[in-house]
N, C-alpha and C positions, 0 to 999 in steps of 0.2 A: 248630603247630610245624613244619609241612611247609615253610613258606616260608624257614626258616633253613637255612644250609649249615654246613659244617665250621668256617668261620671265625667262626661266631656261637655258639660253644660257651660263651661267657662266661655266658650267662643260664642254661644248664643244668648247667654243670660245678660240682660241689660244691666243688672246690678251687681255683676261679678266684682269681687275685690281684687283689683290689679295693683301690683307694687312696681315701682320704678327700680330697675336694676341696670348696672353697667356691664357691658360685654367686654371681655369674656366673663361668664358667670358660671359658678360651679356649686353644686350641693354636695357636701362631703359624705363619705360613706359612714354608716353607723358603726360604732365599735362592735367587735365580734360578740362579746358577752350579751349585748343588749338586743340582738336580733330576735325578732318575734317568730316563734315556731309556726310553720305553715306559710310563712311569707312568700315562699317560692311559688306558690300558686296564685299570688295576687300581684298586681302591677300598680306602681305609683305613676300617676300621670302629672306631668308638669307642662304648663302652657306658657308660651312667650308670644307677645304680639308687637308688631311694628307698624306705626302709622306713617303713610306716605302721602303727603299733601299732593293735590293735583298739580300744583305749580312746581313740584320737585322733579318732575321728569318731562322731557320734551319728546320722547319717542315711546312707542308702544312695545318695542322689542327690548325689554329690560331683562337682566339676569340677576339672580340672587346667588351670591358667592359667600361661603364660609370656609375658612381653612380647615376646621375640624369640628366634629361633635363627638361626644363620648357618652355612651349609655349601654347598659346591659339590657337592651331592648330595641325599640324601633323609634324612628323619627318620621313625622309627616309634616308637610307644608301645605297650608291653605291660603288662598287668595280670595278675599271677599266671599268667604264661605264655600268656595270650591277647592277641592283637593288638587294641588298641582304636582305633588311628588310624595312618595312614601318609600322608606327603606324596607328591605326584606331581610329576613333572617330571624334568628332566635338568640337572644342574649348577646353574647360576643360574636355570634355567627352573623355578622353584618358588615357593612362597608364603612365602619366608623373611621378608618384611616384614610379614606378617600375624601378629598375636598368636596364640599357641597356645591353643586352647580345646577340651578333650577331655572328653567325658561319661564318667565312670567308673561310672555306675549299672549295676547288674546284674553287674558284674565283681568286686565285693567280697563276700566271704563273711561273714555276720553272726558276730561274736564271734571272728574270726580276723584275725591280722596279714595285711597285704597288702604285696606288693613290686611297685613300678613300675619298669620297665626302659625306657630310651630308647636306641634304636639309631641312631647318626648315621653315615651312610656318606658319605665325602668322596672327591673326587679326590685322588690321592696328592700329598703334600707341599703341600697348599693350606690345611691347618689347619681349624679350625672353632671354634664358640663356642656356648655355651648360657647364657641369662640366668637370673636367679633364677626359681624356680618356686613356685607357690602351689596348695595343695589345700584346698578348702573347699566350702561350699554355694554354689549359683548366686547366691543373693541377696547373699552377701557379696562375691563376686568379679566380679559382672556390671558394676558401675559402672567398676571399673578396666579391665576388658576393653573396654568400649564407648569409654571415653576414649582408650585406646591405639589402638583401631581407627580412631577419628575422626582422630587426629593423623597416623597413619602411612599410611592409605590413603583414608579417606572424604573428608577435606578436600581433598587433592590431586586426587581424582577429580572432586569437584564443581567445583573451580576450573578444572581442565583442561577439563571439559565446557563450562563457561561460555565460556572463551576459544575453544574449538573452534566453538561456535555463533557467537560474535562474528567468528571468522575466516570462516565461511561467509557471514555478513552482509556482511563486507568484500568477499568474492568477488562477491556479488550487486551491490554498488555498483560494483565494477570492471567487471563485464559491462555494467551500465547506462551507465556512462561511455563504454565502447567503442561501444555501440550508438547512443548519442546524441551522438557526438563531433561537435563543430562547431555543435551546436544551443544551447549555453549558453556561448559564449565569454566569458571573464572571470570565470566562476563556478567553473571547475574548480580543484581544489587543485593545489599544486605537484607536478609529476610526473605529473599526470593520474591514470590508473588504477593505475600501478605501486605506489604505497605500499599500496593496498588488497590487491593481489595478494601483495606481500611479507608483509603482516600475516597473510593467509590461510596462506601457506606456514609462517610461524612458528607459528601456532596448530596446524596439523597436525603439524609436526615436534616441538613440545614434547609433544603428546599421545602420539606414537609413542615418544619418548625416555622418558617417564614410565612406560611399560608395564613396564619392568624392576622397578619398585617396586610395581606395582599388580596383577600377576597373582595370582589367587587359587588355591585348591586345585584348581579344575577345570582350570586350565591352558589351553593353546591347542594346536591341531593343527599344530604347527610344530617343527622341530628346533631345538635350542639354538643351533647355529652360525648359522643364518639369523636367528634371533631376536636374537642378540647383534649381528649385522651391521646389522639393521634399527634397533635402538635406538641404535647408534653413529652411523649416518647421520643419525638425528633429532637427536642431540646436536650434531653438527657443523653441521647445516643452520641451527639457530636462530641462532648468532652470525653466520654468513655473511649471512643475510637481515637480521638486526638491523643490521649495519654499513651495508648499502645503504638500509635503511629510515630510519636516522638521517640519512644524507646527503640523502635526498629531503625529509624532514619539516623538517629544520633548514636546508635550502638550502645545504649545504656538502658536495657530493659529492666523493669522492676517486677518480677513475676508475682510475688505475693500481693503487692498492692494492685497489680493488674487483675489477678483472679478475684480479689475482693470487689473491685469495681464491676466486674462482670456479674457477680452474685448480686450486688446492689442494683444493677440495671434490671435484672430479672425480677427482683422484689418490687421495684418501682412499677415496672410494666404490669405486674399482676395486681398490685395493691391499688393502682389508680384506674382499674377497669370501671366503666360506668355502672356496673351492677352494684357496686358498694356505695356510691355516693350520689346517684342520680336524684334521690329525694332530698339531698342536702347540698345544693349547689354552692353554698357559702364556702365549702372547703376548697373550692377551685383555686383561690388565692394562695392557700397554704401548699397546694400541690406544686405550684410553680417553684417553691423553695427546694424541691427535690433536685433541681439542677445544681444547687450550690456545692454539695460534696464532690461530685466528679469534676466540677469546674475548679475547685480548690486543689484537687489532686493533679489536674493538668497544669495549673499554675506552678505548683510545687516542682513538678518534673521539669518544666521549662526553666525555672529559676536555678534549680540544681545543676542542670546541664550547662546553663550559661556560666555558672560559677566555675565549673571545671574547665570548660572550653569557651573562652570569652571572645568568640567571633562576633562579627557584626550581626549575622543572622540570628544567632542564639540570644544575643542581648536584646534585639528588637522583639523576638518572640517572648522573652521573659517580661519585657516591659508591657507587652500587650495584655498580659493577665490582669494587673491592677487597673489598666485603662478599661478593660471589658467589664470589670466589677463596677467601676464608676458609671459606665454607660447603663448597666443593668439597674443600678440604684437610681439613676435619673429617670428611667422609664417607670420604675415602681412608684416613684413620687408623682410622676405624671398621672398614672392610673389612680392614685389616691387623691388627685386634685390638690396636691400640696405645692405644686409649682405651676408656672404658666402653661396651660394645656394647649397653647397654640404652638408649642415647640415641635420638634421632630422626634419621633421614636427612634432611638439609636440601636435597640436590640437587633433589628434585621442586619445592621452593619457589623455586629460583633463577630458572628461566625464567618461572614464574608471576609472581614479583615484577617481572621484567624487562618482561613484557608489560603488567603493570599500569602501570608507569612510562611505557611507550610510549603507552598510551592517555591517560595524564595529559599527556604532552608534546604529543600530537596535539590534545588538548582545549584546552590553553593556547594553542597556535598558532591553533586555530580561534576561540577567544574573542578573541584579539588581532586576528585578521582581521575578526571581527565588529565590534570597536571601531573599527577603521579604516574599515570600511564604514559604521558609524553616523555617524562624523564626515563622511565623504563625503556620506552622505545628508542630513546637516544642512546642509552647504553647498549641495547641490543643492536642498534644500527652500527655502532662502532665495532662491536664484535663481528657483526655480519660483514662489515667492510673489510676487516682483517682476513676473515675466512674467504671472502670473495677475491681478495688479492692473491691469496694462496691458490685458490682454485683457478684463477686466470693464468697464473704461472704454470700450474700443472696442465691446464688446457693448452697453453701455448706449446709446452713440450710435447703433448700428445698430437697437436696439429703438425708439428715438425716431423714427428715420427710417422704420422699418417700420410703426410705429403710425400715423404721418402718412400713409404711402402706403396703408395699409389703410382709414383713414377716407376718403381721397380716392376709393379704388376703390368703397367701399360707397356713398358719396354719388353717384358717377357711375352705379352700378348701379341705385340706387333712383330716380334721376332718369330713367334709361332706362325702367325698369318703369312709373313713373308716366306717362311720356310715351306709351309704347306700349300700356299697359293702360288705366288710368283716363282719362288724357288723350285717348286715341283714342276711347274710348266716349263721353265727354262731347262731343268735337268732332263725332262722327257724329250724336249726338242733336241738337246745336245746329244742324247743317247741315240736318237733316230739318225742324226747326221753321222755320228761316229760309226754306226753299224752299217751305214750305206743302204738302209732300207728304203721303203717307198718314200719318194721325195715329199716333203711337207712344205707348206707355205710359211717360211720363217718370218716373213713380215706379219702374217696373221697372228702367229704365236706371240711375237713381240707386242702387237697391239693388245692382245688379250692380257699379257703381263702388265702392260701399262694401265689398262682398265682396272685390273685387280689392285694395282698399287694406288690408283686414284680413289677407288672405292674404299680402300682401307683408310686413306687419309680423310675422305669425306665423313667416315664414321666418327672421327675425332671432333668434328665440328659440333657445336651446341645446337640442338634442334628444339630445345624447350618442350620436349614431349610431343612435338608436332610431327606426325607421320607424313603429312603432305609435304613438308619441307624436305624430309628425307627422300621421298619418292621423286621430288623435283630434282634433287641432286643426281639420283640414279638416271633419270631421263636425260639430264644434261650430259652424263658420261656415256651412256649407251645409245643415245639417239643417233649420232652420226654413224656409228657402226651398223645399226639396223638399216639406216637409209642407204649406206654403201652396199648392203646385202640385198637391196631391192625390196625391202619390207617397209610398208607404211605403218606408222605408229599412231594409234588413236588414243587420246588421253582424256578420260572423262572422270573428273574428280568432283567430289561433293564434300561439304564441311564435315569434319570428323571430330569427335571428342578427344581431348588430350590423353596420352598414354604416359602416366607418371613414371613408369619403370623403364622408359626408353632411354637408357644410358648409352655410352659409346660402344660397349661390348654387345648389347642387345641390338643396337642400330646396325652393327656390322653383320650380325646374324640375319636380320631382315634383308639387308642389301645382298648378301651372299645367296639367300634363298631365291630372290627374284632374279638375280644375275644368272644363277644356274638354270632357272626356268627359261629365261629369254635366250640363253646360249643354246640350250637343247632345241628350242624352236628353230633357231637359225640353222643349226647343224643338221637336224633330222626331219623336220616337218615339211619342208618346201613351201612354207606359208608365204603369202604376199601381204598379209595384213595382221596386225596385232592390236587388240583393244585392251586397254588397262582401265578398270573402273574401281571406285571405292565407295563404301557405304557403311553405315552403322548397322549391325546385325547381331543376332543372338546365336550362341553356340548350339550346335546340333547335339542332342543327347544320345543319338545313336552312333556317335563317333564318325570316322571317315566315311562310312557307307552312307550315313544320313547326310553328311556334308556333301557327298557326291551327288545325292539327289537334288540338294539345293543348287549345286553348281550347274547341273543341266538346265534347271529352270532359269538361273541367272543368265546363262549364256544366251538364252533365247529372248528374254524380256527385259533384262537389266534390273529386275526387282527382286527383293529378298523373299524367299519362300520359307515357310515353317516358322513364322514369327511366334514368339512365346515359347520356343523350344528349350531355352537354357539361359546361361549367363550373357549379359550384355557385353558387346565388344565391337570391333571394327573388322571389315572384310575387304580384302584386296583380291580382285579377280583378273586373271590374265587369259584372254580368249584369242585363239589364232584360227585361221581358216585353212590350215594345212592338213596333213594326214592325221587321222585320229590316233591318239596314244592313250594307253591304259597301262600303268606299271603293275607288276605283279604284287601280291600281298607282301607285307614287310617280312614275313617269315621265310619267303622264297629268296635264296641268295642269287645275286647277279654277278657272275665272275667277270671281272674286267670293267664293270660299269658301276662307278661309285657316286654318280651324280644324284640319283634318286635317294640313295641311302644318306648322303650328306644332307639333302634337303630335310629328310625325315628326322635326322639327328638334331639339326638346328631347330626344327619346329618343336621337338620334345624339350630342348633346353629352354625355349621361350615359354613353354606351357601353352602352346597354341594348337591349332588344328589345320590340316591341309588335306586336299583331295584333288584327284584328276577325274574329269568326266569326258569320255569320248563322245563327240556329237557327229551328226551326219555331215557337218561342214567344218570340222576341226576339233579342237580340244579346249576345254576350260579348266584352268587351274585356280583353285580357291585357297587363299590363306586367311584364316581367321585368327585375330589377335585379341586377347582379353584386355579389358580396361585396367585390371589390376592383376598382378601375379602373386600366387601363393605357393610357396615351396619350390618353385622352379628357378634355377639359376645356372 
């Protein structure tokens, strides 16, 4: 009872004059000219009491439920003289739009009548209203309370939050369009990033404006004057941004009226600052009328655009304008207690419906643009198909010419190889026989010629850039010849990366190099064993001399030396146990001996490296091949 003052004696006075009223009950506002100066500093207190007989309830866990209460002040509930609940806030800064839900448990004495008092404190001459009230168990009243809460606060909150998120998404799109400006010419929407920025502003503004109906019992740490100004600015911002948004999306801007609305918005923002009216709170109702001019301008733009382009989206948007005015008129009459105050405030749904229609309008324009783009793509596809047919015909002619040229080049290459390889060997043997010089092994010469011919044929087989397959073919051709010469062939292969450049001509160069090396070993080294190894390796930056140093180490351990020296490639090492051999430098001519020179020439054509390294027990020959060739052919 300590929180009550002398003006609240109605609850305690035994002889208080109580009048019977029917709920819902409203006390109308006083006309504006009759308001008393200084009334803003005083509060009018109105008491309501409800008698509950002891026989009216069978459980102590009762709830008090009221769909709505309306006051520019506070409301408190007392049960048998004890306060059960009190709203918080200042004037309209309270939870008036939330259904009243008070737990009466623990305040009712078993077997005794109960009295419930409601204390409504209002700003002077502003009136007040209380809806019908229900007292019963939680199970009976909970569905009604939840349904009311959903319609009055929950649904607008969810809807507002969805559009707020959509607004932030639009802001992200606007930022992306600004950052990538000029990179997607012809793909930007009308107005560029401005429609997205305006939609973001509308989403934020409607969220702020709806706070008036969504503030709960916890309230916010803000004075009523600044709260009222903030929500008013949000209400005025929505139609101003909507007017410019419509002009951009529907491609019908009205620059003069648009600039006038911006100036009007600035004037309203400045003129309604709390500094000017905080001592005259009665003007708050007139301030709400500031929303009317931009709302009418927005409705005018929507109707004019629908008249010019009578699409479904434009007609719906134009029809929403008069509907929104009717909804606003309904809420104004509810606040003036001239209609049933147990209804639902429709203003929170006005901007949400407007934003929904804006999304629909933007979507229809987007789908229409997609349809135009689809037709354009169809025309371009037909033109592209015609050009593609012409290109296919030209490509087919080029393929025929390229195939003929390839056959000619291969024919010439094979003729050159036959002439320089098999033909040269046969001519040399024939000359020796004709001159009657030192007898030669004609069978051996013929075997070598057959090997040359088979190797040339093997080079034409597709190896799919696989060096190991190529070396396997070489082993198959030369293995019997080495075995017949009494030489054991050791084959130690490891997995190698592919060589994309290994075509038929390059494959023949590799085969000829290794054939020449093996032939020289058979003829000149008196070796009894040859070991061929492969591995991935890096090129030696020091050239043949550095590669020779690597070769000596390879011949002894089988591992690569000098890792990290240069470009990645593959290495083929041929090691024999015959007489050591070291060819002279490339600049020193070798009359009558063309084998080493041929090897070096073929290595140069491949863009590879080679080196010989004499060892204490034979010679190691290293051929390094790059993974990719640049400039060598």
